[in-house]
Backbone as CSV, one residue per row, in Angstrom:
resi,resn,N_x,N_y,N_z,CA_x,CA_y,CA_z,C_x,C_y,C_z
1,MET,100.346,83.103,124.366,100.840,84.297,123.714,100.607,84.174,122.214
2,ILE,100.188,85.269,121.617,99.997,85.336,120.174,101.246,85.958,119.571
3,THR,101.776,85.317,118.541,102.981,85.793,117.884,102.644,86.222,116.465
4,VAL,103.147,87.394,116.074,102.920,87.929,114.743,104.265,88.192,114.085
5,PHE,104.464,87.620,112.908,105.620,87.925,112.076,105.096,88.652,110.848
6,PHE,105.748,89.754,110.467,105.324,90.450,109.264,106.534,90.966,108.506
7,ASN,106.376,91.023,107.201,107.350,91.661,106.314,106.578,92.219,105.127
8,GLU,107.275,92.623,104.083,106.599,93.236,102.941,105.714,92.260,102.176
9,ASP,105.966,90.969,102.309,105.186,89.971,101.589,103.849,89.662,102.253
10,GLY,103.760,89.854,103.566,102.531,89.535,104.272,102.808,89.325,105.743
11,TYR,101.914,88.586,106.394,102.091,88.356,107.821,101.586,86.989,108.222
12,LEU,101.995,86.583,109.440,101.585,85.336,110.050,101.166,85.641,111.472
13,VAL,99.982,85.216,111.857,99.493,85.342,113.225,99.300,83.939,113.746
14,THR,99.973,83.610,114.834,99.864,82.269,115.396,99.873,82.347,116.919
15,GLY,99.208,81.400,117.551,99.152,81.380,119.007,98.089,80.429,119.490
16,GLU,97.543,80.730,120.657,96.519,79.895,121.273,95.281,79.823,120.380
17,SER,95.047,78.688,119.784,93.897,78.420,118.912,93.749,79.435,117.775
18,VAL,94.861,80.025,117.350,94.843,81.012,116.275,95.964,80.695,115.311
19,GLU,95.646,80.704,114.027,96.684,80.591,113.005,96.132,81.196,111.724
20,ALA,96.761,82.286,111.290,96.303,82.967,110.096,97.511,83.501,109.344
21,ALA,97.446,83.440,108.039,98.502,83.985,107.180,97.826,84.741,106.052
22,ARG,98.373,85.874,105.729,97.858,86.686,104.622,99.029,87.161,103.780
23,ARG,98.809,87.178,102.501,99.800,87.706,101.568,99.333,89.092,101.154
24,CYS,100.244,90.060,101.161,99.905,91.444,100.838,100.832,91.939,99.741
25,SER,100.332,92.025,98.545,101.135,92.500,97.425,101.164,94.030,97.439
26,PRO,102.303,94.612,97.077,102.376,96.078,97.041,101.585,96.639,95.869
27,ALA,101.129,97.864,96.023,100.408,98.542,94.948,101.408,98.899,93.857
28,THR,101.039,98.607,92.605,101.934,98.878,91.489,101.203,99.627,90.383
29,THR,101.989,100.266,89.529,101.425,100.926,88.355,101.144,99.871,87.297
30,THR,100.614,100.296,86.161,100.351,99.345,85.079,101.642,98.784,84.507
31,LYS,102.745,99.497,84.692,104.046,99.012,84.219,104.733,98.106,85.231
32,GLY,104.172,97.978,86.430,104.747,97.111,87.445,105.652,97.828,88.432
33,ASP,105.735,99.145,88.351,106.545,99.911,89.294,105.759,100.111,90.584
34,ARG,106.469,100.063,91.713,105.813,100.261,92.999,105.346,101.701,93.155
35,ILE,104.169,101.881,93.731,103.619,103.204,93.961,104.152,103.762,95.280
36,PHE,104.175,102.933,96.315,104.608,103.368,97.634,105.990,102.819,97.948
37,GLN,106.684,103.481,98.862,107.986,102.992,99.303,107.797,101.703,100.090
38,ASN,108.881,100.929,100.196,108.813,99.642,100.883,108.372,99.787,102.340
39,ILE,108.889,100.796,103.030,108.558,100.952,104.448,107.092,101.331,104.634
40,HIS,106.529,102.095,103.709,105.113,102.455,103.810,104.236,101.230,103.600
41,HIS,104.637,100.378,102.670,103.896,99.134,102.450,104.004,98.237,103.683
42,ALA,105.180,98.188,104.300,105.360,97.370,105.500,104.482,97.889,106.645
43,TYR,104.347,99.200,106.759,103.437,99.764,107.756,101.998,99.304,107.495
44,LYS,101.592,99.272,106.243,100.241,98.825,105.897,100.042,97.365,106.287
45,VAL,101.061,96.527,106.041,100.975,95.116,106.405,100.849,94.978,107.924
46,LEU,101.655,95.750,108.665,101.556,95.731,110.128,100.176,96.171,110.581
47,TYR,99.635,97.205,109.969,98.298,97.687,110.305,97.257,96.579,110.107
48,LEU,97.330,95.874,108.978,96.382,94.790,108.714,96.522,93.663,109.727
49,ALA,97.776,93.325,110.087,98.009,92.265,111.069,97.455,92.661,112.436
50,LEU,97.699,93.899,112.847,97.193,94.348,114.147,95.663,94.409,114.161
51,CYS,95.067,94.792,113.045,93.598,94.799,112.964,93.046,93.378,113.091
52,GLU,93.741,92.416,112.517,93.291,91.030,112.649,93.400,90.558,114.091
53,VAL,94.479,90.919,114.766,94.639,90.563,116.178,93.557,91.249,117.010
54,ARG,93.291,92.509,116.715,92.263,93.255,117.442,90.893,92.606,117.285
55,ASP,90.586,92.165,116.066,89.277,91.577,115.800,89.098,90.206,116.439
56,MET,90.194,89.559,116.833,90.097,88.259,117.503,89.593,88.396,118.933
57,GLU,89.770,89.570,119.516,89.351,89.849,120.885,89.910,88.836,121.870
58,SER,91.175,88.500,121.704,91.842,87.563,122.596,92.481,88.319,123.751
59,MET,92.576,87.676,124.891,93.200,88.287,126.058,94.673,87.901,126.172
60,GLU,95.190,87.154,125.208,96.590,86.734,125.214,97.495,87.910,124.879
61,ASP,98.696,87.933,125.456,99.680,88.942,125.090,100.105,88.740,123.644
62,VAL,100.508,89.827,122.993,100.852,89.775,121.571,102.309,90.191,121.396
63,MET,103.078,89.385,120.679,104.480,89.674,120.380,104.603,89.863,118.872
64,ILE,105.014,91.064,118.451,105.158,91.401,117.042,106.645,91.333,116.686
65,HIS,106.977,90.589,115.625,108.370,90.444,115.195,108.555,90.967,113.779
66,ASN,109.641,91.711,113.582,110.040,92.187,112.267,111.505,92.549,112.331
67,ASP,112.082,92.849,111.194,113.503,93.182,111.140,113.748,94.629,110.727
68,SER,112.690,95.413,110.539,112.860,96.733,109.944,112.894,97.841,110.983
69,ARG,113.060,99.016,110.482,113.113,100.234,111.267,111.779,100.513,111.966
70,ILE,110.709,99.938,111.488,109.378,100.168,112.048,109.341,99.822,113.532
71,ILE,109.978,98.738,113.911,110.001,98.317,115.313,110.666,99.392,116.174
72,ASP,111.789,99.946,115.682,112.476,101.009,116.426,111.619,102.265,116.521
73,GLU,110.890,102.594,115.455,110.030,103.769,115.476,108.876,103.596,116.459
74,ILE,108.278,102.423,116.499,107.170,102.177,117.422,107.663,102.173,118.866
75,ASN,108.836,101.585,119.102,109.392,101.552,120.454,109.969,102.892,120.892
76,GLY,110.028,103.867,119.987,110.503,105.202,120.336,112.017,105.350,120.309
77,LEU,112.729,104.418,119.696,114.189,104.494,119.643,114.686,105.420,118.544
78,THR,113.901,105.588,117.471,114.262,106.484,116.383,113.046,107.314,115.986
79,GLU,113.319,108.403,115.325,112.257,109.255,114.805,111.726,108.635,113.513
80,PRO,110.472,108.903,113.167,109.942,108.403,111.893,110.780,108.904,110.715
81,LEU,110.916,108.067,109.712,111.745,108.354,108.552,111.237,109.561,107.773
82,ASP,109.937,109.657,107.580,109.347,110.778,106.851,107.950,111.058,107.397
83,GLU,107.255,111.973,106.765,105.937,112.378,107.232,104.927,111.232,107.152
84,THR,104.989,110.440,106.099,104.058,109.323,105.939,104.267,108.283,107.031
85,CYS,105.526,107.990,107.347,105.809,107.054,108.438,105.283,107.606,109.760
86,GLY,105.395,108.909,109.956,104.872,109.533,111.160,103.361,109.391,111.255
87,GLU,102.678,109.535,110.120,101.221,109.374,110.109,100.827,107.931,110.414
88,TRP,101.545,106.965,109.819,101.280,105.555,110.104,101.508,105.267,111.584
89,LEU,102.614,105.780,112.116,102.946,105.564,113.521,101.861,106.143,114.423
90,GLN,101.394,107.322,114.101,100.335,107.961,114.880,99.047,107.144,114.811
91,THR,98.712,106.648,113.632,97.511,105.822,113.472,97.607,104.556,114.311
92,LEU,98.774,103.907,114.261,98.940,102.675,115.027,98.853,102.939,116.519
93,LYS,99.553,103.972,116.982,99.609,104.232,118.423,98.303,104.785,118.988
94,ARG,97.549,105.517,118.190,96.316,106.125,118.700,95.067,105.305,118.437
95,ASP,95.023,104.644,117.282,93.774,104.006,116.871,93.761,102.487,116.967
96,VAL,94.904,101.847,116.749,94.883,100.392,116.649,95.391,99.716,117.920
97,ILE,96.584,100.048,118.355,97.186,99.363,119.502,96.354,99.518,120.776
98,PRO,95.796,100.707,121.075,94.970,100.806,122.290,93.702,99.961,122.264
99,THR,93.230,99.582,121.076,92.001,98.785,121.000,92.257,97.293,121.169
100,ILE,93.521,96.885,121.182,93.860,95.482,121.441,93.789,95.287,122.947
101,ARG,93.075,94.279,123.387,92.739,94.133,124.798,93.848,93.519,125.642
102,SER,95.030,93.331,125.099,96.123,92.748,125.864,97.388,93.572,125.646
103,VAL,98.489,93.105,126.217,99.760,93.802,126.105,100.392,93.453,124.758
104,VAL,100.922,94.464,124.069,101.538,94.268,122.760,103.022,94.627,122.869
105,PHE,103.883,93.674,122.501,105.329,93.880,122.502,105.818,93.923,121.059
106,PHE,106.830,94.741,120.798,107.439,94.823,119.479,108.914,94.463,119.623
107,ARG,109.363,93.427,118.921,110.742,92.965,119.019,111.320,92.750,117.630
108,LYS,112.634,92.994,117.532,113.340,92.753,116.274,113.849,91.322,116.243
109,LYS,113.796,90.729,115.069,114.349,89.403,114.805,115.204,89.514,113.550
110,PRO,116.116,88.591,113.327,116.927,88.628,112.099,116.065,88.510,110.848
111,THR,116.513,89.157,109.792,115.767,89.175,108.526,115.494,87.773,108.005
112,THR,116.491,86.909,108.066,116.322,85.548,107.541,115.247,84.790,108.310
113,HIS,115.207,84.983,109.620,114.210,84.290,110.438,112.796,84.779,110.120
114,VAL,112.619,86.087,110.024,111.298,86.654,109.727,110.835,86.212,108.344
115,ASN,111.714,86.353,107.349,111.337,85.993,105.972,111.028,84.510,105.843
116,SER,111.837,83.652,106.467,111.594,82.209,106.355,110.303,81.819,107.074
117,THR,110.019,82.437,108.202,108.790,82.122,108.937,107.554,82.523,108.142
118,VAL,107.567,83.733,107.590,106.412,84.207,106.816,106.248,83.381,105.541
119,SER,107.345,83.118,104.827,107.228,82.360,103.575,106.810,80.916,103.817
120,SER,107.302,80.278,104.872,106.875,78.899,105.146,105.404,78.853,105.537
121,ALA,104.933,79.864,106.263,103.502,79.915,106.609,102.653,80.115,105.364
122,HIS,103.114,80.965,104.445,102.371,81.167,103.201,102.334,79.887,102.387
123,GLU,103.449,79.172,102.326,103.484,77.901,101.582,102.515,76.892,102.190
124,ARG,102.483,76.843,103.507,101.688,75.844,104.209,100.197,76.175,104.201
125,MET,99.850,77.449,104.339,98.447,77.788,104.563,97.717,78.363,103.364
126,LEU,98.421,78.978,102.437,97.740,79.604,101.310,97.779,78.682,100.101
127,ALA,96.654,78.568,99.446,96.536,77.673,98.303,97.251,78.252,97.083
128,LYS,97.883,77.380,96.341,98.542,77.772,95.101,97.565,77.572,93.951
129,LEU,97.502,78.544,93.053,96.653,78.438,91.874,97.514,78.172,90.659
130,ASP,97.065,77.226,89.846,97.809,77.005,88.612,97.469,78.117,87.624
131,THR,98.244,78.221,86.564,98.114,79.320,85.621,96.751,79.335,84.948
132,ARG,96.242,78.162,84.584,94.960,78.084,83.896,93.817,78.582,84.790
133,THR,93.808,78.180,86.052,92.768,78.627,86.986,92.851,80.130,87.203
134,ARG,94.063,80.644,87.335,94.249,82.085,87.527,93.728,82.852,86.322
135,GLU,93.995,82.363,85.093,93.518,83.022,83.884,91.995,82.987,83.801
136,GLU,91.386,81.873,84.232,89.930,81.780,84.235,89.315,82.791,85.206
137,ILE,89.917,82.947,86.366,89.420,83.908,87.350,89.539,85.324,86.810
138,VAL,90.675,85.634,86.192,90.877,86.967,85.618,89.854,87.232,84.518
139,ALA,89.615,86.249,83.651,88.648,86.417,82.566,87.239,86.631,83.123
140,ARG,86.866,85.867,84.141,85.557,86.010,84.764,85.391,87.394,85.389
141,GLU,86.415,87.854,86.104,86.362,89.180,86.733,86.293,90.287,85.681
142,THR,87.060,90.149,84.605,87.047,91.146,83.539,85.676,91.224,82.901
143,LYS,85.079,90.070,82.630,83.741,90.050,82.041,82.720,90.658,82.986
144,ALA,82.819,90.357,84.276,81.875,90.916,85.251,82.011,92.437,85.324
145,ARG,83.224,92.944,85.294,83.422,94.403,85.320,82.893,95.064,84.058
146,GLU,83.115,94.437,82.897,82.598,94.989,81.649,81.076,94.993,81.652
147,ASP,80.459,93.918,82.124,78.998,93.855,82.198,78.450,94.922,83.142
148,HIS,79.123,95.100,84.263,78.697,96.112,85.226,78.809,97.512,84.621
149,ALA,79.908,97.792,83.932,80.089,99.111,83.306,79.041,99.332,82.216
150,ARG,78.753,98.295,81.418,77.762,98.407,80.353,76.376,98.684,80.929
151,SER,76.001,97.959,81.977,74.675,98.175,82.570,74.600,99.551,83.240
152,ARG,75.689,100.016,83.827,75.703,101.343,84.440,75.510,102.424,83.365
153,ARG,76.229,102.300,82.240,76.066,103.268,81.154,74.638,103.263,80.628
154,LYS,74.055,102.081,80.492,72.680,101.976,80.002,71.708,102.642,80.969
155,ARG,71.897,102.421,82.276,71.025,103.068,83.266,71.164,104.581,83.209
156,LEU,72.402,105.072,83.049,72.618,106.522,82.970,71.932,107.121,81.746
157,VAL,72.054,106.451,80.603,71.409,106.938,79.383,69.891,106.893,79.536
158,ASP,69.356,105.832,80.102,67.913,105.730,80.311,67.409,106.818,81.255
159,ARG,68.175,107.086,82.305,67.788,108.130,83.251,67.839,109.512,82.592
160,LEU,68.847,109.764,81.757,68.939,111.032,81.032,67.773,111.175,80.064
161,ARG,67.490,110.099,79.329,66.385,110.125,78.374,65.062,110.382,79.094
162,LEU,64.858,109.744,80.236,63.626,109.920,80.992,63.512,111.345,81.534
163,SER,64.614,111.895,82.042,64.543,113.246,82.597,64.419,114.297,81.495
164,TRP,64.958,114.014,80.322,64.916,114.992,79.239,63.601,114.950,78.469
165,PHE,63.193,113.738,78.106,61.992,113.593,77.274,60.764,113.191,78.073
166,GLY,60.937,112.769,79.284,59.797,112.312,80.083,59.394,110.900,79.673
167,GLU,58.108,110.617,79.760,57.614,109.280,79.476,57.419,109.015,77.981
168,LYS,57.599,110.039,77.138,57.406,109.838,75.692,58.546,108.995,75.159
169,THR,58.195,107.996,74.370,59.213,107.138,73.772,59.185,107.181,72.257
170,ASP,58.233,107.934,71.654,58.104,107.952,70.212,58.939,109.053,69.565
171,GLY,59.664,109.811,70.332,60.561,110.813,69.761,60.033,112.156,69.861
């Protein structure tokens, strides 16, 4: 049996010859405020976890654990909280869950158990970056984006110049 634990921080997929953990940070504004509600982000994390299970093409049964209202909504015990939750629920039930080749169960577990399981898996499986390495990666990515934007602007100007003036370069 494949077991999946998920919360707002990420998910853990473990089972027969399978072990994967992913961290999923919520989308934020430049000021650090969350763009989406917590439950919508949790639906996205569940979607990513189910897609990973689907892509494994395993015939093992799948047990999904969480502590939130999402489990009740998927099991049909409560109505979706809002329109966005309804859309997520429809996407999961129509597009993702039917493509998993085995039986999928959704069960509630206590919050402390889910959070401790996901966080311990993240500690064990995901590498920690020190501050200096993280700053180097950010600087490298920033430089690559600036170079890409500069070359794109140059290509656009060259293409405009070519279409406007043709092959003449002397003015």
